[in-house]
C-alpha positions as CSV (number, residue, x, y, z in Angstrom):
1,D,-74.4,-58.3,-102.4
2,F,-71.6,-58.0,-99.9
3,E,-71.3,-54.3,-100.2
4,H,-74.9,-53.8,-99.5
5,V,-74.8,-56.1,-96.4
6,C,-71.8,-54.2,-95.0
7,E,-72.9,-50.5,-95.7
8,N,-74.0,-49.9,-92.0
9,M,-71.2,-52.0,-90.3
10,S,-68.1,-50.7,-88.7
11,A,-64.8,-51.7,-90.4
12,Q,-64.1,-54.3,-87.5
13,Q,-67.7,-55.8,-88.2
14,V,-66.9,-56.1,-91.9
15,L,-63.5,-57.7,-91.2
16,D,-65.1,-60.2,-88.9
17,L,-68.0,-61.0,-91.2
18,M,-65.5,-61.3,-94.2
19,S,-63.2,-63.5,-92.1
20,G,-66.0,-65.9,-91.2
21,V,-67.3,-66.1,-94.7
22,L,-63.9,-66.7,-96.3
23,N,-63.2,-69.3,-93.6
24,A,-66.4,-71.1,-94.4
25,I,-65.6,-71.1,-98.1
26,H,-62.1,-72.4,-97.4
27,E,-63.4,-75.2,-95.2
28,A,-65.8,-76.4,-97.9
29,L,-63.2,-76.2,-100.6
30,D,-60.5,-78.0,-98.5
31,G,-63.0,-80.7,-97.4
32,N,-63.8,-81.5,-101.1
33,G,-60.2,-81.6,-102.3
34,G,-60.1,-78.0,-103.8
35,T,-57.1,-75.8,-104.0
36,M,-57.6,-72.3,-102.8
37,L,-55.5,-69.9,-105.1
38,E,-56.4,-66.5,-103.7
39,F,-58.7,-64.3,-102.0
40,I,-59.7,-61.3,-104.3
41,G,-61.5,-58.7,-102.2
42,D,-64.7,-60.5,-101.3
43,E,-64.2,-63.2,-103.9
44,V,-62.3,-66.4,-104.0
45,L,-60.5,-68.3,-106.8
46,A,-60.1,-71.9,-106.4
47,I,-59.4,-74.9,-108.6
48,F,-59.8,-78.7,-108.5
49,N,-57.7,-81.4,-110.0
50,A,-54.4,-79.3,-109.7
51,P,-51.9,-79.6,-108.3
52,R,-53.3,-82.9,-107.0
53,R,-55.1,-85.2,-109.4
54,L,-58.7,-85.7,-108.3
55,P,-60.7,-88.2,-110.3
56,T,-64.1,-86.8,-109.1
57,F,-63.0,-83.1,-109.5
58,Q,-66.2,-82.0,-111.2
59,S,-68.6,-83.3,-108.7
60,N,-66.3,-82.2,-105.8
61,A,-66.3,-78.7,-107.1
62,I,-70.0,-78.5,-107.3
63,A,-70.3,-80.1,-103.8
64,S,-67.9,-77.6,-102.5
65,V,-70.0,-74.7,-103.6
66,L,-73.2,-76.1,-102.1
67,Q,-71.4,-76.9,-98.9
68,A,-70.0,-73.3,-98.7
69,Q,-73.4,-71.9,-99.2
70,E,-74.6,-74.1,-96.4
71,F,-71.8,-73.0,-94.1
72,V,-72.1,-69.3,-94.9
73,G,-75.8,-69.7,-94.2
74,M,-75.1,-71.1,-90.8
75,L,-73.1,-67.8,-89.9
76,G,-76.5,-66.2,-89.7
77,S,-75.5,-63.2,-92.0
78,Q,-77.3,-61.9,-95.0
79,V,-74.2,-62.7,-97.2
80,R,-75.3,-64.5,-100.5
81,L,-72.7,-66.4,-102.3
82,A,-72.5,-66.2,-106.2
83,S,-70.5,-69.0,-107.5
84,S,-69.7,-70.6,-110.9
85,V,-68.2,-74.0,-111.9
86,H,-66.6,-74.7,-115.2
87,R,-64.3,-77.4,-116.6
88,A,-61.5,-76.4,-118.9
89,R,-57.9,-76.9,-119.6
90,V,-55.8,-74.3,-118.1
91,L,-52.2,-73.6,-117.5
92,A,-51.4,-74.1,-113.9
93,G,-48.2,-73.4,-112.0
94,N,-45.9,-71.0,-110.5
95,L,-46.4,-67.4,-111.9
96,G,-44.5,-64.3,-111.2
97,S,-40.9,-63.2,-110.8
98,P,-38.0,-64.8,-109.1
99,T,-38.6,-62.7,-106.0
100,R,-42.3,-63.0,-105.8
101,M,-44.3,-65.9,-107.0
102,K,-47.6,-67.6,-106.6
103,Y,-49.3,-70.7,-107.8
104,G,-52.1,-69.7,-110.2
105,V,-54.0,-70.5,-113.4
106,L,-54.1,-69.0,-116.9
107,G,-56.5,-69.6,-119.7
108,D,-59.8,-68.9,-121.3
109,G,-61.4,-71.2,-118.8
110,V,-60.5,-68.9,-116.0
111,N,-62.1,-65.9,-117.8
112,L,-65.3,-67.8,-118.7
113,T,-65.8,-69.0,-115.0
114,A,-65.5,-65.4,-113.9
115,R,-68.1,-64.3,-116.5
116,L,-70.4,-67.2,-115.4
117,K,-70.1,-66.0,-111.8
118,S,-71.1,-62.5,-112.7
119,L,-74.3,-63.7,-114.5
120,N,-75.6,-64.8,-111.1
121,S,-76.6,-61.2,-110.5
122,R,-78.6,-61.0,-113.8
123,Y,-80.5,-64.3,-113.2
124,G,-80.9,-64.1,-109.5
125,T,-79.1,-67.4,-108.9
126,H,-76.5,-68.6,-106.5
127,L,-74.6,-71.0,-108.7
128,L,-74.2,-71.5,-112.4
129,V,-72.4,-74.5,-113.7
130,S,-71.4,-74.8,-117.3
131,S,-72.4,-77.6,-119.6
132,D,-68.7,-78.6,-119.8
133,A,-68.6,-79.1,-116.0
134,M,-71.9,-81.1,-116.1
135,D,-70.4,-83.6,-118.6
136,F,-69.2,-86.3,-116.4
137,P,-70.1,-89.9,-115.6
138,G,-73.1,-90.1,-113.4
139,S,-74.5,-86.7,-114.3
């Protein structure tokens, strides 16, 4: 995991590595129509099909994860991405207070996606895709 990779690095080396990894992830998401919502430590929260409609959002989400894994691999680091893709109806919009807002998502689907991601450690996988996300034409 990221912590293990960074344990013998200086703070600047960790920052440089993290910036490179997060940039690679963002490039893959952006190139496939994803919306980057936030960086959470060494994790990323992104969505597809909001705020812009994207008819192929499910396949684009899976493609972005595979592309991000490829981009991160090209960095030559030992960083291993653990990702999940799930399809669910969520509430998407501006959240917060009148003085501090962000575009975000709420709902059971967000929580399930996070749980799927954490299962990668248990199963030694890099990507878990829910059956809901696999239920699309051409799958």
